[in-house]
C-alpha angles and dihedrals in degrees: 000000000000117000139198124189127197135174119195140169114269102264093199099057103014089231135089127018135287114209118207131181130172136187139185116221123202101237100250127115092261089070091075094066091040091053092050091051091045091055093046092048092048095051094037088053091050087055100043102031100035101028092237118162102243112160116220088238089062092051090051093047092048090051090052093049092047090048093052094047095044092045089056090049090049093048101042109024126065116222135014130351127212122213120192122184126190126183123187100169095264104046137032110211113202118191125181124185123190137170099251114094094200108114117227116245116208109226128218115259113274112181094205096049115108114210132346093090096119099105091043088057094046094050092046092054101042134077094215140013133194131172126185137177113239128200083267118025126325141291123220118195125185132179120219121193108241101179118116089243091057095248129110 
């Protein structure tokens, strides 16, 4: 896993800090656990090092969302996966890029279906969802409320 870390001023309000961290994962099944730890370390660091109010529930939810998105990248896209995390105090922005240009299609709930519930889970947990084809592959971005009241 290769990482980059960046801290910038909040461009929207001109106050506060926006924390950003990105990583490239190799494309094997071990990257799922690495990505979960990466998300937990990022948000845990925001809490302990920056004094940000990041409820444990938000860290767990972010890990689940990252796990589902990276699992899909691992299963369906050959090659590397990029994970970019942004935290502004109110919202966690999770972006995953992979090499497969096929856009995921969330399916309707089917109680008897085994598996393929990842996008259902992600959409249910997030405040916003955007998926776009890129010149190579696709980019999925989701917004997760990080406020202590559960709202963005």
